[in-house]
LOPA-338546 format. One record per residue (C-alpha): z negated, y negated, x. Coordinates in Angstrom, 3 decimals. Each point is the difference from the previous one (the first is absolute). Example, Ala and Ser with C-alpha at 12.3 -4.5 7.8 and 13.67 -1.06 7.14 Angstrom:
LOPA-338546
{up=-7.800 north=4.500 east=12.300}
{up=0.660 north=-3.440 east=1.370}
***
This chain:
LOPA-338546
{up=-47.590 north=-121.283 east=107.804}
{up=-2.945 north=3.113 east=-0.034}
{up=-0.652 north=-0.636 east=-3.317}
{up=3.566 north=0.377 east=-1.167}
{up=0.621 north=2.857 east=2.115}
{up=-3.371 north=1.458 east=-1.371}
{up=1.368 north=-0.424 east=-3.489}
{up=3.564 north=1.653 east=0.137}
{up=-1.849 north=2.830 east=1.590}
{up=-2.041 north=-0.010 east=-3.312}
{up=3.005 north=0.101 east=-2.393}
{up=1.793 north=2.923 east=2.676}
{up=-3.105 north=1.904 east=-0.488}
{up=-0.888 north=-0.436 east=-3.761}
{up=3.754 north=1.021 east=-0.830}
{up=-0.484 north=3.783 east=2.544}
{up=-3.481 north=0.193 east=-1.255}
{up=2.055 north=0.149 east=-3.746}
{up=2.736 north=2.152 east=1.402}
{up=-2.964 north=2.555 east=1.606}
{up=-1.313 north=-0.105 east=-3.816}
{up=3.046 north=0.635 east=-1.670}
{up=0.122 north=3.542 east=2.207}
{up=-3.460 north=0.590 east=-1.624}
{up=0.979 north=-1.121 east=-3.874}
{up=3.493 north=0.920 east=0.126}
{up=-0.330 north=-1.564 east=-3.616}
{up=0.523 north=-3.565 east=1.030}
{up=1.450 north=-0.023 east=3.126}
{up=1.445 north=-3.430 east=1.552}
{up=1.899 north=2.378 east=2.516}
{up=-0.132 north=3.650 east=1.277}
{up=-2.450 north=0.891 east=3.299}
{up=1.757 north=1.090 east=2.779}
{up=-0.576 north=3.082 east=-0.874}
{up=2.531 north=-0.143 east=-3.042}
{up=-0.122 north=0.781 east=-3.851}
{up=2.550 north=0.688 east=-1.697}
{up=2.581 north=-1.907 east=-1.175}
{up=-0.332 north=-1.773 east=-3.808}
{up=2.103 north=1.731 east=-2.252}
{up=3.024 north=-2.849 east=1.253}
{up=-0.709 north=0.398 east=3.275}
{up=-2.282 north=-2.879 east=0.803}
{up=-2.540 north=0.107 east=2.348}
{up=-1.265 north=-3.508 east=-0.411}
{up=-1.659 north=-0.686 east=-2.987}
{up=1.683 north=-3.494 east=-0.875}
{up=1.777 north=-0.648 east=-3.203}
{up=3.844 north=-0.118 east=0.807}
{up=1.556 north=-3.474 east=0.246}
{up=2.166 north=-1.976 east=-2.899}
{up=3.248 north=-0.970 east=0.877}
{up=0.508 north=-3.109 east=-0.930}
{up=3.645 north=-1.116 east=1.173}
{up=2.583 north=0.481 east=0.206}
{up=-0.161 north=2.912 east=-2.815}
{up=1.967 north=1.108 east=-3.216}
{up=3.672 north=-0.155 east=1.620}
{up=0.115 north=-3.383 east=1.113}
{up=3.207 north=-1.068 east=1.653}
{up=-0.942 north=-2.141 east=2.514}
{up=1.132 north=-3.004 east=1.317}
{up=-0.078 north=0.750 east=3.717}
{up=0.108 north=1.764 east=2.870}
{up=-3.363 north=-0.493 east=1.059}
{up=-2.222 north=2.416 east=-1.966}
{up=-3.721 north=-0.495 east=-1.087}
{up=-2.001 north=2.114 east=-0.767}
{up=-2.931 north=-0.851 east=-1.717}
{up=-3.233 north=2.124 east=-1.388}
{up=-3.336 north=-0.664 east=-1.238}
{up=-3.114 north=1.542 east=1.991}
{up=-1.524 north=3.155 east=0.013}
{up=-3.895 north=0.252 east=-1.338}
{up=-2.510 north=1.581 east=1.650}
{up=-2.484 north=1.674 east=-2.932}
{up=-2.725 north=0.098 east=2.538}
{up=-0.394 north=-2.072 east=2.554}
{up=1.561 north=-3.709 east=0.222}
{up=1.469 north=-1.658 east=3.098}
{up=2.117 north=3.540 east=1.756}
{up=2.585 north=-1.167 east=1.737}
{up=2.976 north=1.741 east=-1.327}
{up=3.693 north=-0.005 east=0.988}
{up=2.897 north=0.558 east=-1.938}
{up=2.944 north=2.265 east=0.398}
{up=2.893 north=-0.823 east=-1.412}
{up=3.248 north=2.191 east=-0.992}
{up=3.404 north=-0.763 east=-0.685}
{up=2.019 north=2.527 east=-1.521}
{up=3.979 north=0.174 east=-0.512}
{up=1.698 north=1.112 east=-3.403}
{up=-0.367 north=3.787 east=0.830}
{up=-3.717 north=-0.277 east=1.114}
{up=0.540 north=-0.107 east=4.410}
{up=-2.269 north=-2.692 east=1.499}
{up=1.859 north=-2.525 east=1.502}
{up=-2.591 north=-1.948 east=1.255}
{up=-4.082 north=-0.138 east=-0.118}
{up=-2.814 north=-1.864 east=1.294}
{up=-3.841 north=0.231 east=0.981}
{up=-1.054 north=-3.614 east=-0.569}
{up=-3.328 north=-1.900 east=-0.751}
{up=0.899 north=-1.779 east=-2.539}
{up=1.535 north=0.223 east=-3.426}
{up=3.407 north=-1.792 east=0.479}
{up=2.882 north=1.551 east=2.159}
{up=3.038 north=-1.513 east=0.979}
{up=2.550 north=3.740 east=0.059}
{up=1.226 north=-0.422 east=4.011}
{up=3.132 north=2.623 east=-0.541}
{up=3.419 north=-1.309 east=-1.368}
{up=0.177 north=1.479 east=-3.668}
{up=3.055 north=1.068 east=-1.850}
{up=1.075 north=-2.455 east=-1.681}
{up=0.931 north=-0.172 east=-3.676}
{up=-2.049 north=3.124 east=-0.369}
{up=-3.389 north=1.534 east=-1.997}
{up=-3.155 north=0.236 east=1.968}
{up=-3.811 north=1.275 east=-0.277}
{up=-3.299 north=-1.081 east=1.281}
{up=-3.253 north=0.943 east=-0.167}
{up=-2.993 north=-0.744 east=2.154}
{up=-3.573 north=1.723 east=0.958}
{up=-3.350 north=-1.178 east=1.735}
{up=-1.377 north=1.549 east=3.316}
{up=-3.095 north=0.176 east=1.958}
{up=-0.239 north=1.325 east=3.627}
{up=2.571 north=2.791 east=-0.625}
{up=-1.472 north=0.852 east=-3.718}
{up=2.742 north=-1.152 east=-3.124}
{up=-0.419 north=-0.940 east=-3.303}
{up=2.699 north=0.937 east=-3.472}
{up=3.322 north=-1.360 east=0.413}
{up=0.540 north=-2.790 east=-2.525}
{up=2.441 north=1.002 east=-2.580}
{up=3.527 north=-1.324 east=1.110}
{up=2.035 north=-2.621 east=-1.057}
{up=4.030 north=-0.560 east=0.263}
{up=1.895 north=-3.154 east=1.437}
{up=4.050 north=-0.216 east=0.382}
{up=0.633 north=-1.951 east=3.591}
{up=2.417 north=-2.836 east=0.256}
{up=3.698 north=0.041 east=-0.936}
{up=1.485 north=-1.985 east=3.148}
{up=3.366 north=0.295 east=-1.556}
{up=1.407 north=-3.542 east=-2.068}
{up=1.151 north=2.326 east=-2.954}
{up=-1.052 north=3.165 east=-0.699}
{up=2.153 north=0.981 east=-3.304}
{up=0.228 north=3.806 east=-0.960}
{up=1.811 north=-0.801 east=-3.239}
{up=-0.755 north=3.585 east=-1.546}
{up=-3.397 north=-1.493 east=-1.914}
{up=2.252 north=-1.813 east=-2.123}
{up=-0.328 north=-3.582 east=1.188}
{up=0.786 north=-1.830 east=2.868}
{up=-1.124 north=-2.430 east=2.408}
{up=2.710 north=-2.233 east=0.433}
{up=2.745 north=-1.819 east=-2.702}
{up=1.691 north=2.437 east=-2.303}
{up=3.420 north=-1.236 east=-1.253}
{up=0.599 north=2.934 east=-1.948}
{up=0.716 north=3.542 east=-0.142}
{up=-2.599 north=2.671 east=-0.936}
{up=-3.000 north=1.569 east=1.564}
{up=0.775 north=4.270 east=-0.103}
{up=-1.996 north=2.522 east=1.219}
{up=0.957 north=-0.154 east=3.620}
{up=-0.657 north=-3.680 east=0.088}
{up=2.284 north=-2.832 east=-0.542}
{up=3.577 north=-0.002 east=-1.401}
{up=2.686 north=-2.209 east=0.151}
{up=2.002 north=0.332 east=-2.873}
{up=2.806 north=-2.894 east=0.132}
{up=2.456 north=-1.694 east=2.931}
{up=-2.968 north=-3.147 east=-0.644}
{up=-2.884 north=1.897 east=0.002}
{up=-2.704 north=-0.948 east=2.872}
{up=-3.785 north=-0.506 east=1.077}
{up=-0.976 north=-2.789 east=2.594}
{up=-2.175 north=0.210 east=2.069}
{up=-0.730 north=-3.539 east=1.618}
{up=-2.094 north=-1.108 east=3.233}
{up=-0.917 north=-3.241 east=1.930}
{up=2.276 north=1.849 east=3.376}
{up=0.196 north=3.243 east=1.302}
{up=0.984 north=-0.841 east=3.492}
{up=-0.766 north=3.739 east=1.351}
{up=0.072 north=2.641 east=-2.655}
{up=0.708 north=3.221 east=-0.962}
{up=1.079 north=0.667 east=-4.344}
{up=0.680 north=3.677 east=-0.424}
{up=0.017 north=1.341 east=-3.753}
{up=1.283 north=3.397 east=-1.157}
{up=3.513 north=0.176 east=-2.327}
{up=1.764 north=3.259 east=-2.366}
{up=1.815 north=0.373 east=-2.226}
{up=3.572 north=-1.306 east=1.126}
{up=2.861 north=1.403 east=1.640}
{up=2.870 north=-0.868 east=2.149}
{up=2.073 north=-2.921 east=-0.628}
{up=-2.000 north=-1.165 east=-2.952}
{up=1.720 north=-3.310 east=-0.100}
{up=3.872 north=0.887 east=-0.084}
{up=-0.277 north=0.554 east=-4.141}
{up=-1.442 north=-4.498 east=0.106}
{up=2.736 north=-0.234 east=2.743}
{up=-3.461 north=-1.170 east=2.268}
{up=-1.905 north=0.916 east=2.771}
{up=-3.174 north=0.169 east=-1.621}
{up=-3.314 north=-1.288 east=2.021}
{up=-3.291 north=2.598 east=0.726}
{up=-1.783 north=-3.135 east=0.936}
{up=0.073 north=-4.116 east=0.648}
{up=-1.417 north=-2.221 east=2.354}
{up=-0.121 north=-3.860 east=0.086}
{up=-0.748 north=-3.584 east=-1.065}
{up=-2.312 north=0.024 east=-3.446}
{up=1.537 north=-2.711 east=-0.757}
{up=3.365 north=0.908 east=0.527}
{up=0.595 north=2.655 east=-2.663}
{up=0.546 north=-2.439 east=-2.831}
{up=4.177 north=1.035 east=-0.338}
{up=2.328 north=1.863 east=1.967}
{up=1.512 north=-2.750 east=2.702}
{up=-3.453 north=-0.533 east=0.509}
{up=-1.432 north=3.133 east=1.157}
{up=3.752 north=0.857 east=1.788}
{up=0.353 north=-2.857 east=3.013}
{up=-3.421 north=-0.413 east=-0.047}
{up=-1.385 north=0.001 east=4.392}
{up=-2.581 north=2.702 east=-0.744}
{up=1.433 north=2.697 east=-2.732}
{up=-0.254 north=2.901 east=0.932}
{up=0.920 north=3.581 east=-2.073}
{up=0.243 north=3.490 east=0.596}
{up=3.724 north=1.890 east=-1.521}
{up=1.034 north=2.859 east=-1.327}
{up=3.495 north=0.107 east=0.658}
{up=2.344 north=0.663 east=-3.364}
{up=2.906 north=1.012 east=2.202}
{up=-1.453 north=2.536 east=2.407}
{up=-2.110 north=3.051 east=-1.086}
{up=-2.570 north=-0.400 east=2.648}
{up=0.394 north=-3.654 east=0.620}
{up=-2.111 north=-2.753 east=0.761}
{up=-0.660 north=-4.058 east=1.144}
{up=-2.318 north=-1.999 east=1.001}
{up=0.862 north=-3.811 east=-0.333}
{up=-3.320 north=-1.536 east=1.722}
{up=-0.037 north=-3.774 east=0.952}
{up=-2.595 north=-1.447 east=1.815}
{up=0.421 north=-4.109 east=-0.639}
{up=3.763 north=-0.011 east=-0.183}
{up=3.291 north=1.252 east=-0.641}
{up=1.952 north=0.279 east=2.933}
{up=1.601 north=3.165 east=0.025}
{up=1.248 north=-0.125 east=3.410}
{up=-3.015 north=0.944 east=2.076}
{up=-2.084 north=-2.541 east=-0.247}
{up=-3.924 north=-0.423 east=0.377}
{up=-1.277 north=-1.115 east=-3.089}
{up=3.316 north=1.531 east=-1.935}
{up=1.245 north=2.678 east=-2.254}
{up=-1.020 north=3.134 east=1.439}
{up=2.415 north=2.840 east=-1.623}
{up=0.881 north=3.917 east=0.062}
{up=2.505 north=1.840 east=-2.335}
{up=-0.451 north=3.716 east=0.436}
{up=2.749 north=1.803 east=-1.749}
{up=-2.018 north=2.856 east=0.468}
{up=-3.724 north=1.359 east=1.086}
{up=-2.303 north=3.090 east=0.028}
{up=-0.444 north=-0.088 east=-3.213}
{up=0.591 north=1.684 east=-3.137}
{up=-0.733 north=-1.699 east=-2.773}
{up=-1.309 north=2.203 east=-3.101}
{up=-1.821 north=-0.617 east=-3.396}
{up=-2.145 north=2.364 east=0.095}
{up=-1.291 north=-1.326 east=3.826}
{up=-2.560 north=-2.453 east=0.569}
{up=1.205 north=-2.447 east=2.692}
{up=-3.053 north=-2.144 east=2.207}
{up=1.257 north=-3.017 east=1.645}
{up=-1.725 north=-2.124 east=2.611}
{up=1.046 north=-2.650 east=0.832}
{up=-1.499 north=-1.807 east=3.330}
{up=0.212 north=-3.261 east=1.540}
{up=-1.295 north=-2.183 east=2.537}
{up=0.960 north=-2.561 east=3.151}
{up=2.591 north=1.775 east=1.108}
{up=1.642 north=1.832 east=-3.297}
{up=0.108 north=2.216 east=-2.186}
{up=0.088 north=3.319 east=-0.845}
{up=1.158 north=2.141 east=-3.419}
{up=-1.160 north=3.803 east=-0.014}
{up=0.201 north=2.295 east=-2.949}
{up=-1.649 north=3.519 east=-0.266}
{up=-0.868 north=-0.677 east=4.015}
{up=3.390 north=-0.375 east=0.848}
{up=0.519 north=-3.252 east=1.717}
{up=3.512 north=-1.431 east=-1.986}
{up=0.294 north=-3.731 east=1.461}
{up=-0.852 north=-2.485 east=2.096}
{up=0.376 north=-3.112 east=1.605}
{up=-1.967 north=-2.375 east=2.861}
{up=-0.422 north=-3.308 east=-0.363}
{up=-2.756 north=-2.303 east=1.859}
{up=-0.143 north=-3.212 east=-3.255}
{up=-2.977 north=1.333 east=-1.958}
{up=0.939 north=0.750 east=-4.026}
{up=-2.053 north=-2.603 east=-1.335}
{up=0.425 north=-0.966 east=-2.886}
{up=-2.221 north=-1.629 east=-2.797}
{up=-0.558 north=1.286 east=-2.659}
{up=1.195 north=3.516 east=0.334}
{up=1.139 north=1.615 east=-3.220}
{up=0.375 north=3.839 east=0.703}
{up=2.665 north=1.294 east=-3.131}
{up=0.054 north=3.736 east=-1.228}
{up=3.268 north=-0.543 east=-0.621}
{up=2.560 north=-2.809 east=-0.028}
{up=-0.526 north=-2.182 east=-3.189}
{up=2.206 north=-3.437 east=1.333}
{up=2.948 north=1.773 east=1.119}
{up=-0.445 north=2.611 east=-3.437}
{up=0.370 north=3.115 east=2.262}
{up=-3.140 north=1.905 east=-0.901}
{up=-0.095 north=3.469 east=-0.034}
{up=0.689 north=1.676 east=-3.737}
{up=-2.882 north=2.935 east=-0.122}
{up=-1.648 north=-0.286 east=3.202}
{up=-3.423 north=0.660 east=0.121}
{up=-2.691 north=-1.826 east=2.809}
{up=-3.392 north=1.232 east=0.641}
{up=-1.864 north=-0.505 east=2.779}
{up=0.654 north=-3.413 east=0.987}
{up=-2.334 north=-1.344 east=3.374}
{up=0.469 north=-2.975 east=1.739}
{up=-1.977 north=-0.561 east=3.479}
{up=-0.093 north=-2.395 east=3.013}
{up=-0.028 north=2.363 east=2.844}
***
């Protein structure tokens, strides 16, 4: 034990001697003396190399919400064995530091909850006894996207299955009664669906003598024809009524077709008027939220319809369809964008 203590004392003495000599010979310092010589042009006061960032780099999209940062070690060219620590910093897209830590290793797991699906920057420097080496260059990564579906539709493509329509500068445009985009997922029992729509007015279905549908959901295997979809116990569609300028309707079945209050059953609401005014120049943000206790539908932050149940909407496989192909009741000319489906 005595011999080990002597070795440790010897290493500390060697580092201290090197630091002291660096004061006398500033051309080759490991760190400044306590009197503090001028910092280097990059602001560093510790003679060490900048760590090389290893992972994540080059704007990679992460696949886990756990963010692990890995850098290479800094080198101290004038003495070996210096017990360096490493300061990690993570910045958001605006350059604000959102988390940092000083750790004894070149790997660090970010403790803070970072904004989802967002670009972040990070950097590392070495430190020793309050002195700091130069910062590494910064690298970027994109945090994991918690959404099951995240489809901007403004980049000329879709993550769903496109059935007709076309891409325009504002998103994807349905151009006939049988255009749609499908998003098929295993199930979504307690979820939120959001999307933006524009380029439609009031009573769009009147010329076709139909109530047109903004969105349709249900068993993905039941979309093959009118009858199988119409009679299915998991059918859902959100309707613009053709007979009233601001009228809306929802038919939402959570496992049954009983429309007289049964649960599971047909949870249907018909409104002859709503607080909305439909104009083709406006953008409308739809939010459909559902879970164990029922559903809520809001437009531009205004609650429009809601109903309660005590039976999960547990259809599997679930299809979310922009439009309504089985009934040939998609909007003509409407433009969709910013489709997001996520679990609560």
